[in-house]
C-alpha positions as CSV (number, residue, x, y, z in Angstrom):
1,M,72.6,62.1,51.1
2,S,71.1,59.3,49.1
3,S,72.2,59.3,45.5
4,G,68.7,59.5,44.3
5,Q,67.8,62.6,46.2
6,R,67.0,65.5,43.8
7,L,67.1,69.0,45.0
8,R,64.9,71.9,43.8
9,A,66.5,74.9,42.3
10,W,66.3,77.0,45.5
11,Q,67.7,74.2,47.5
12,R,70.7,73.9,45.2
13,E,71.2,77.6,45.2
14,A,71.1,77.8,49.0
15,L,73.4,74.7,49.3
16,E,75.9,76.3,47.0
17,Q,75.9,79.5,49.0
18,Y,76.4,77.5,52.2
19,Q,79.2,75.4,50.8
20,R,80.9,78.5,49.4
21,T,80.8,80.5,52.7
22,Q,81.0,77.6,55.2
23,P,79.4,79.8,58.0
24,R,79.0,78.7,61.6
25,D,75.5,80.1,61.6
26,F,73.1,80.1,58.7
27,L,69.4,81.2,58.7
28,T,67.1,79.9,56.0
29,V,63.7,81.4,55.6
30,A,61.6,79.3,53.2
31,T,57.9,79.1,52.8
32,P,56.0,76.1,54.2
33,G,56.1,73.2,51.7
34,A,59.3,74.4,50.0
35,G,61.4,71.6,51.4
36,K,63.4,73.0,54.3
37,T,63.9,69.5,55.9
38,T,65.5,68.1,52.7
39,F,67.7,71.1,52.4
40,A,68.9,70.9,56.0
41,L,69.5,67.1,55.9
42,T,71.5,67.5,52.7
43,I,73.8,69.9,54.5
44,A,73.9,67.5,57.4
45,A,74.9,64.6,55.2
46,D,77.6,66.6,53.5
47,L,79.1,67.8,56.8
48,L,79.1,64.2,58.1
49,H,80.6,62.9,55.0
50,R,83.4,65.5,55.1
51,R,83.9,64.9,58.8
52,V,83.3,68.5,59.6
53,V,80.8,67.3,62.2
54,E,80.4,64.0,64.0
55,R,76.9,64.5,65.5
56,I,73.5,66.0,64.4
57,V,71.1,67.5,66.9
58,V,67.6,68.6,65.6
59,I,65.5,70.9,67.8
60,A,61.9,70.9,66.8
61,P,58.7,72.6,68.1
62,T,56.7,69.4,68.9
63,E,57.0,65.8,69.7
64,H,55.4,64.9,66.4
65,L,58.0,66.7,64.5
66,K,60.8,64.9,66.3
67,T,59.6,61.6,64.8
68,Q,59.0,63.2,61.4
69,W,62.6,64.5,61.4
70,A,64.0,61.1,62.4
71,L,62.0,59.4,59.5
72,S,63.2,62.0,57.0
73,A,66.8,61.6,58.1
74,A,66.6,57.8,57.9
75,S,65.5,58.1,54.2
76,M,68.8,60.1,53.6
77,G,71.0,57.6,55.5
78,I,71.2,59.6,58.8
79,S,70.1,57.8,62.0
80,L,68.5,60.1,64.6
81,D,67.0,59.0,67.9
82,P,63.7,60.8,68.4
83,D,63.3,59.5,72.0
84,L,66.6,60.1,73.6
85,S,66.9,59.2,77.3
86,G,70.3,58.9,78.8
87,A,73.3,58.2,76.7
88,L,73.0,58.2,72.9
89,A,73.1,54.6,71.5
90,P,76.1,53.9,69.2
91,Q,73.8,53.2,66.2
92,F,72.6,56.8,66.1
93,Q,74.4,59.7,64.6
94,G,72.4,62.2,66.6
95,Y,69.0,62.8,68.1
96,A,65.9,65.0,67.9
97,V,64.6,67.0,70.8
98,T,61.9,69.7,71.4
99,Y,62.6,73.3,72.5
100,A,60.8,72.4,75.7
101,G,63.1,69.4,76.1
102,I,66.1,71.6,75.8
103,A,64.7,74.0,78.4
104,T,64.3,71.1,80.9
105,N,68.0,70.5,81.1
106,P,70.1,72.7,78.8
107,I,73.4,71.8,80.6
108,A,73.0,68.1,79.8
109,H,72.5,68.9,76.1
110,R,75.4,71.4,76.1
111,V,77.7,68.6,77.4
112,R,76.5,66.3,74.5
113,V,77.2,69.1,72.0
114,E,80.6,69.8,73.5
115,R,81.8,66.2,73.4
116,Q,81.6,65.9,69.7
117,R,81.7,68.3,66.8
118,T,78.0,68.9,66.3
119,L,75.6,70.4,63.8
120,V,72.5,71.8,65.5
121,I,69.4,72.2,63.3
122,L,67.0,74.6,64.8
123,D,63.6,73.9,63.2
124,E,61.1,76.8,63.2
125,I,63.6,78.8,65.2
126,H,61.1,81.5,66.1
127,H,59.9,79.1,68.8
128,A,63.1,79.9,70.7
129,G,61.5,83.2,71.6
130,D,58.3,81.7,72.9
131,A,59.6,82.2,76.5
132,L,62.7,83.9,77.8
133,S,63.7,80.6,79.5
134,W,63.5,78.8,76.1
135,G,65.7,81.3,74.4
136,E,68.3,81.2,77.2
137,A,68.2,77.4,77.2
138,V,68.8,77.2,73.5
139,Q,71.6,79.7,73.8
140,E,73.2,77.8,76.6
141,A,72.9,74.3,75.0
142,C,73.9,75.2,71.5
143,E,76.6,77.8,72.0
144,P,79.5,75.3,71.7
145,A,78.1,73.8,68.4
146,E,80.5,73.5,65.5
147,R,77.7,74.6,63.1
148,R,74.2,75.9,63.6
149,L,71.5,75.8,60.9
150,A,68.3,77.8,61.6
151,L,65.1,77.2,59.7
152,T,61.8,79.0,59.6
153,G,58.8,79.1,57.3
154,T,56.5,81.5,58.9
155,P,56.6,85.2,59.8
156,F,58.8,86.0,62.7
157,R,57.5,87.1,66.1
158,S,56.2,90.6,66.9
159,D,57.6,90.6,70.5
160,D,61.0,91.9,71.5
161,N,62.5,88.6,72.6
162,P,65.7,88.2,70.6
163,I,66.0,84.8,68.9
164,P,69.2,83.0,69.6
165,F,71.8,82.8,66.8
166,V,69.9,85.2,64.5
167,T,71.6,88.2,63.1
168,Y,69.8,91.6,63.5
169,A,70.5,94.8,61.5
170,P,69.5,98.3,62.4
171,Q,66.6,99.9,60.5
172,S,65.8,103.5,59.6
173,D,63.1,103.8,62.3
174,G,65.4,102.9,65.1
175,S,64.4,99.2,65.3
176,I,66.5,96.2,64.4
177,A,65.3,93.4,62.0
178,S,66.4,89.8,61.5
179,V,68.6,89.1,58.5
180,A,68.2,85.8,56.6
181,D,71.2,84.3,54.9
182,Y,68.8,82.8,52.3
183,A,65.1,83.5,51.8
184,Y,62.6,81.7,49.5
185,G,59.1,83.2,49.8
186,Y,55.7,81.9,48.9
187,G,55.6,84.1,45.8
188,S,58.8,82.6,44.4
189,A,57.7,79.0,45.3
190,L,54.4,79.6,43.6
191,R,56.0,80.7,40.4
192,D,58.3,77.7,40.5
193,G,55.4,75.3,41.0
194,V,56.8,74.2,44.4
195,V,53.6,75.1,46.3
196,R,49.9,75.3,45.4
197,P,48.0,78.5,44.8
198,V,45.4,79.1,47.5
199,L,41.8,80.3,46.9
200,F,40.3,81.9,50.0
201,M,36.5,81.5,50.0
202,A,35.2,84.2,52.3
203,Y,31.8,83.9,53.9
204,S,29.8,86.7,55.4
205,G,26.2,86.7,56.8
206,Q,23.9,88.2,59.5
207,M,25.0,87.7,63.1
208,Q,22.9,88.2,66.2
209,W,24.2,88.2,69.8
210,R,23.5,89.6,73.3
211,T,26.1,91.8,74.9
212,S,27.1,92.0,78.6
213,A,24.8,94.9,79.0
214,G,21.9,92.8,77.8
215,D,21.6,94.6,74.4
216,E,20.8,92.5,71.4
217,V,23.0,93.4,68.4
218,T,22.5,92.4,64.7
219,A,25.3,93.0,62.3
220,R,26.7,91.6,59.1
221,L,30.0,89.8,59.4
222,G,32.7,91.9,57.8
223,E,30.9,95.2,57.8
224,P,32.6,98.2,59.6
225,L,32.3,97.5,63.3
226,T,34.3,98.3,66.5
227,R,37.0,95.8,67.4
228,D,34.8,94.3,70.2
229,Q,31.8,94.0,67.8
230,T,34.0,92.4,65.1
231,A,35.2,89.9,67.7
232,Q,31.7,89.1,68.9
233,A,30.4,88.8,65.4
234,L,33.2,86.3,64.6
235,R,32.5,84.3,67.7
236,T,28.8,84.2,66.8
237,A,29.7,82.9,63.3
238,L,31.9,80.1,64.8
239,D,29.2,79.1,67.3
240,P,28.3,75.5,66.4
241,Q,24.7,76.1,67.5
242,G,24.2,78.7,64.8
243,S,23.7,78.3,61.1
244,W,26.9,79.9,59.8
245,I,29.4,77.1,60.6
246,P,27.1,74.2,59.4
247,A,26.6,76.1,56.1
248,V,30.3,76.7,55.6
249,L,31.2,73.1,56.5
250,Q,28.7,72.0,53.9
251,A,30.1,74.2,51.2
252,A,33.7,73.1,52.1
253,H,32.6,69.4,51.9
254,R,31.0,70.0,48.5
255,R,34.3,71.5,47.3
256,L,36.2,68.6,48.8
257,Q,34.0,66.1,46.9
258,E,34.7,68.0,43.7
259,V,38.4,67.7,44.3
260,R,38.2,64.0,45.3
261,R,36.8,63.2,41.9
262,D,40.3,63.8,40.5
263,I,42.3,63.1,43.6
264,P,40.5,60.3,45.6
265,D,42.7,60.8,48.7
266,A,42.3,64.6,49.0
267,G,41.6,65.6,52.5
268,G,40.1,68.5,54.4
269,L,41.0,70.2,57.7
270,V,38.9,72.3,60.1
271,I,41.0,74.4,62.5
272,A,39.0,75.1,65.7
273,T,39.6,77.6,68.5
274,D,39.3,75.2,71.3
275,Q,38.5,71.6,72.2
276,T,34.8,72.2,72.8
277,A,34.3,73.7,69.4
278,A,36.5,71.0,67.8
279,R,34.2,68.2,69.2
280,A,31.1,70.1,68.1
281,Y,32.5,70.6,64.5
282,A,33.4,66.9,64.4
283,A,29.8,66.1,65.3
284,L,28.5,68.4,62.5
285,L,30.8,66.8,60.0
286,R,29.7,63.3,61.1
287,D,26.1,64.3,60.5
288,L,27.0,65.8,57.1
289,T,29.2,63.0,55.8
290,G,28.1,59.9,57.6
291,T,31.6,59.2,58.8
292,D,33.6,60.2,61.9
293,P,36.3,62.7,61.1
294,T,39.8,62.4,62.7
295,L,39.8,64.5,65.8
296,V,43.1,65.9,67.1
297,L,43.2,67.6,70.5
298,S,46.6,68.9,71.5
299,D,46.7,67.5,75.1
300,E,45.4,64.0,74.3
301,A,47.6,61.0,74.1
302,G,48.1,59.6,70.6
303,S,47.5,62.9,68.8
304,S,50.7,62.6,66.7
305,A,49.7,59.0,65.8
306,R,46.3,60.2,64.6
307,I,47.9,62.9,62.4
308,A,50.2,60.3,60.9
309,E,47.3,57.9,60.4
310,F,45.2,60.6,58.7
311,S,48.2,61.5,56.5
312,A,48.5,57.9,55.3
313,N,44.8,57.0,54.7
314,S,42.1,58.5,52.5
315,D,39.6,59.7,55.1
316,P,37.9,63.0,54.1
317,W,38.1,65.2,57.2
318,M,40.3,66.0,60.2
319,V,39.4,68.5,62.9
320,A,42.2,69.9,65.0
321,V,42.9,72.6,67.6
322,R,46.6,73.2,67.7
323,M,48.5,70.0,66.8
324,V,48.4,70.7,63.0
325,S,50.8,73.6,63.0
326,E,54.1,74.4,61.3
327,G,56.1,71.5,60.0
328,V,53.3,68.9,60.1
329,D,53.3,67.4,56.7
330,V,49.9,66.2,55.3
331,P,50.4,66.8,51.6
332,R,46.9,65.5,50.7
333,L,45.2,68.4,52.5
334,A,43.4,70.4,49.8
335,V,40.4,72.0,51.5
336,G,40.4,73.9,54.8
337,V,38.0,75.7,57.1
338,Y,39.6,78.4,59.2
339,A,37.2,78.3,62.1
340,T,39.3,79.9,64.9
341,T,39.3,83.3,66.5
342,T,43.1,83.4,66.4
343,A,43.9,85.9,63.7
344,T,47.6,86.7,64.1
345,P,50.0,86.7,61.1
346,L,52.1,84.0,62.6
347,F,49.2,81.6,63.3
348,F,47.5,82.3,60.0
349,A,50.7,81.6,58.1
350,Q,51.2,78.4,60.0
351,A,47.6,77.3,59.2
352,V,47.8,78.1,55.5
353,G,51.2,76.4,55.3
354,R,49.3,73.1,55.9
355,F,47.6,73.4,52.5
356,V,50.3,74.7,50.2
357,R,52.4,71.6,49.7
358,A,52.1,70.5,46.1
359,R,52.2,66.9,44.9
360,R,51.7,67.7,41.2
361,R,51.2,70.8,39.0
362,G,47.8,72.2,38.6
363,E,46.6,71.6,42.2
364,T,44.7,74.3,44.0
365,A,44.0,74.6,47.7
366,S,40.7,76.1,48.9
367,I,40.4,77.6,52.4
368,F,37.1,78.8,53.7
369,V,37.4,81.8,56.0
370,P,35.1,84.2,57.9
371,S,34.8,87.5,56.0
372,V,36.4,89.8,58.5
373,P,38.9,92.5,57.6
374,G,41.9,91.1,59.5
375,L,41.7,87.7,58.0
376,L,41.0,89.0,54.5
377,G,44.0,91.3,54.8
378,L,46.3,88.4,55.8
379,A,44.9,86.3,52.9
380,A,45.5,89.1,50.4
381,D,49.0,89.6,51.9
382,L,50.0,85.9,51.6
383,E,53.1,86.6,49.6
384,A,54.5,89.2,52.0
385,E,57.9,88.3,53.4
386,R,58.4,89.5,57.0
387,D,61.3,89.7,59.4
388,H,61.5,89.7,63.2
389,V,61.6,93.3,64.2
390,I,62.7,94.4,67.7
391,G,61.8,97.8,69.0
392,R,59.3,98.3,66.2
393,P,57.3,101.5,66.8
394,V,53.6,100.7,66.9
395,K,51.5,103.7,65.7
396,D,48.2,102.0,65.2
397,E,46.5,100.2,68.1
398,D,44.8,97.9,65.5
399,D,48.2,96.8,64.1
400,L,48.0,93.1,63.7
401,F,51.5,92.6,64.9
402,A,51.2,94.7,68.0
403,A,49.5,92.1,70.2
404,E,50.5,88.9,68.4
405,A,52.6,87.3,71.1
406,E,50.0,87.8,73.8
407,M,47.1,86.7,71.5
408,L,48.9,83.6,70.4
409,A,49.9,82.6,73.9
410,R,46.3,83.0,75.1
411,A,45.0,81.0,72.2
412,Q,47.5,78.2,72.7
413,R,46.9,77.9,76.5
414,E,43.4,76.9,75.7
415,E,42.3,77.9,79.2
416,P,38.6,77.5,79.9
417,A,36.6,80.8,80.2
418,M,35.8,81.9,83.7
419,P,32.1,81.7,84.7
420,E,31.8,85.5,84.9
421,E,33.2,85.8,81.3
422,L,30.6,83.4,80.0
423,G,27.8,85.7,81.1
424,T,29.2,88.7,79.2
425,Y,28.3,87.5,75.7
426,R,25.8,85.1,74.1
427,A,25.4,84.1,70.5
428,L,21.7,84.2,69.4
429,G,21.8,83.2,65.8
430,S,23.8,83.4,62.5
431,E,23.4,82.7,58.8
432,A,26.1,82.3,56.1
433,A,26.3,84.0,52.7
434,F,29.2,83.6,50.2
435,D,31.0,87.0,50.0
436,R,34.1,86.9,47.8
437,V,37.2,85.1,46.6
438,V,40.6,86.3,47.7
439,Y,43.3,85.2,45.4
440,D,46.8,86.4,44.3
441,G,46.5,89.6,46.3
442,G,43.1,90.5,44.8
443,E,39.5,90.3,46.0
444,F,36.8,89.1,43.6
445,G,33.4,89.9,44.8
446,Y,30.9,87.1,44.2
447,D,28.5,89.3,42.3
448,A,31.3,90.2,40.0
449,I,32.2,86.6,39.3
450,A,29.1,84.4,38.8
451,D,25.4,84.4,39.2
452,D,25.4,80.6,39.7
453,P,27.2,79.0,42.7
454,E,28.1,76.0,40.4
455,E,30.3,78.2,38.3
456,L,32.9,78.6,41.0
457,D,33.4,74.9,41.6
458,F,35.8,74.2,38.7
459,L,38.3,76.7,40.0
460,G,39.5,74.3,42.6
461,I,39.6,71.1,40.5
462,P,43.2,69.8,40.5
463,G,45.1,69.7,37.2
464,L,42.6,71.9,35.4
465,L,44.3,75.3,35.7
466,E,47.8,76.7,36.4
467,P,48.1,79.4,39.1
468,D,48.4,82.2,36.5
469,Q,45.4,80.8,34.6
470,V,43.3,80.9,37.8
471,A,44.2,84.6,38.3
472,E,43.5,85.4,34.7
473,L,40.2,83.5,34.8
474,L,39.0,85.4,37.9
475,R,40.1,88.8,36.4
476,S,38.5,88.1,33.0
477,A,35.3,86.9,34.7
478,R,35.2,90.1,36.7
479,S,35.9,92.1,33.5
480,K,33.2,90.2,31.7
481,K,30.7,90.8,34.5
482,A,31.7,94.5,34.6
483,R,31.1,94.8,30.8
484,E,27.7,93.1,31.1
485,E,26.8,95.5,33.9
486,L,28.0,98.5,31.9
487,A,26.0,97.3,28.9
488,Q,22.9,96.9,31.1
489,R,23.4,100.4,32.5
490,Q,23.9,101.9,29.0
491,E,20.7,100.1,27.9
492,T,18.9,101.6,30.9
493,V,20.2,105.0,30.1
494,E,19.1,104.7,26.5
495,I,15.6,103.7,27.7
496,E,15.5,106.6,30.1
497,R,16.8,108.9,27.4
498,D,14.0,107.8,25.1
499,V,11.4,108.3,27.8
500,A,12.8,111.7,28.6
501,F,12.8,112.7,24.9
502,E,9.1,111.7,24.7
503,R,8.3,113.7,27.9
504,R,10.1,116.8,26.6
505,A,8.3,116.6,23.3
506,E,4.9,116.4,25.1
507,L,5.9,119.4,27.3
508,R,7.0,121.4,24.3
509,R,3.7,120.8,22.5
510,E,1.9,121.8,25.7
511,L,4.0,125.0,26.0
512,N,3.5,126.0,22.4
513,S,-0.3,125.5,22.6
514,L,-0.4,127.7,25.8
515,V,1.8,130.4,24.1
516,A,-0.5,130.4,21.1
517,A,-3.5,130.8,23.5
518,W,-1.8,133.7,25.3
519,H,-1.1,135.3,21.9
520,H,-4.8,135.1,20.9
521,R,-5.8,136.5,24.3
522,T,-3.2,139.4,24.5
523,G,-2.0,139.8,20.9
524,T,1.6,139.4,22.1
525,P,3.8,137.7,19.4
526,H,4.8,134.1,20.1
527,G,8.5,135.0,20.1
528,V,8.1,137.7,22.7
529,V,6.2,135.4,25.0
530,H,8.9,132.7,24.7
531,N,11.6,135.3,25.4
532,K,9.8,136.6,28.5
533,L,9.3,133.1,29.9
534,R,13.1,132.4,29.4
535,S,13.9,135.6,31.1
536,E,11.8,134.8,34.2
537,C,12.5,131.0,34.4
538,G,15.9,130.8,32.9
539,G,17.3,128.2,30.5
540,P,17.9,127.8,26.8
541,P,15.3,128.0,24.0
542,A,12.4,125.6,24.2
543,A,14.0,123.2,21.7
544,A,17.0,122.6,24.0
545,A,15.3,123.0,27.4
546,T,15.0,120.2,29.9
547,A,11.7,118.7,31.0
548,E,12.0,120.6,34.3
549,Q,12.7,123.9,32.5
550,L,9.7,123.4,30.2
551,Q,7.5,122.5,33.1
552,R,8.5,125.8,35.0
553,R,7.6,127.8,31.9
554,I,4.2,126.1,31.6
555,D,3.5,126.8,35.3
556,R,4.6,130.5,34.9
557,L,2.3,131.0,31.9
558,R,-0.6,129.6,33.8
559,E,0.2,132.0,36.7
560,W,0.0,134.9,34.2
561,A,-3.4,133.6,32.9
562,L,-4.6,133.3,36.5
563,R,-3.6,136.8,37.4
564,A,-5.1,138.2,34.2
565,S,-8.4,136.6,35.1
């Protein structure tokens, strides 16, 4: 470890726990942006210095992250080869490999691990459960390691594939759940100023589409719909040919321009469902901004290089499908557009993790999302800490975790739709309307916050407000708006009360005149007439009667007069 490397409080605490217990396996769950890489490399440097291990092997999810790990290790005096082929060169103290690379030849990696005392760092270890073969390969290759350090920053999987080298404990419902040796959640990191607070700007609007049966459906995004209708409304909103996505991109770009007044290199990221949509969104941004955004497609050569280039420059926008996932460090990202139909807790947490890395206090991230219940629920539940649960009973078919593995696998395959599928649905039109802000577990409806769109802009200006101040501002704005609405209602009630009082006064005068006329006609005393009317029509004396009660007595007295005639 370099002498100048400073650790955050959670890193020091976790390091002290590790050094005190000296475990063979250690699982650290820490929110994206908290500094898992620095923590892991600090342990690696210490173990190398004390000769507990002689070699470091890092297993990462993507090719891009192999290089990122090697660069981070170099800054701490550890040399890792990110492109190992054949024997490890003597100048390297270890190497970085992907989970897919391990699965290709686990025996070869096991031999390397056996030859020297090795620390294996398993980055985003939940990927070891992506396929049974991956888990088995990681188990085979890493079993003889002297030490294993597992890291993750996102919610664990919902499938029942056990993750290698993770401890599971029985739960009261009969399932078993993963147990972290040290956990540092988003809520704690936010309080410590390690990560940024996130404002979710939810957009609704009218959607129109044609179903497979040929029916045309019009619905508002986010209103109560069936699961299929919600999915079709979301697809309609994300259709680049409609009006919803251009309007949201324009709003997001305006927010980014506000942020760039204070942070000139602040960047924005649009996360698309597939490559076709990503290219279309890039074209929309080009028309909107006059510059070409960085376009990152997962299966194109040079994707990692484009991410690194975007991270280092000051271009405003990047559009990506899948490459910008967990571990990809682009700290200048401040504004996002979640324009994908993938709505699993795992993928959502990975996406949000790209925006929470703080560079200085007072920064706020803004993520524009479709106003659909599933996403809003995930946004409101951002601080929830989850474990990997095996054998979890699913009682609700709409449970977000129930189908996560299958949904994520399907989204990541990016397979083109079959021709027969394309004919089952067609987007016809869409429009966007700002719906609400989701922040700190609460939802702040737009009508309860501001009458003028300009009033929301300052919430995301870096350095202006601390996280607790943003929450207090939103709550006080909502309270102020509520007080104003209450005062308006009270004023309306007062006006209605005055009108009702005048109406009752007029009716009482009319009733009294009719009673007097009846007295002159029949000789019946006024009081007797009033009592008889009360007896037949009900209600209190005329002075306390409502307008409706007075009107009934007037009508009854006229009926008497008509019968007498």
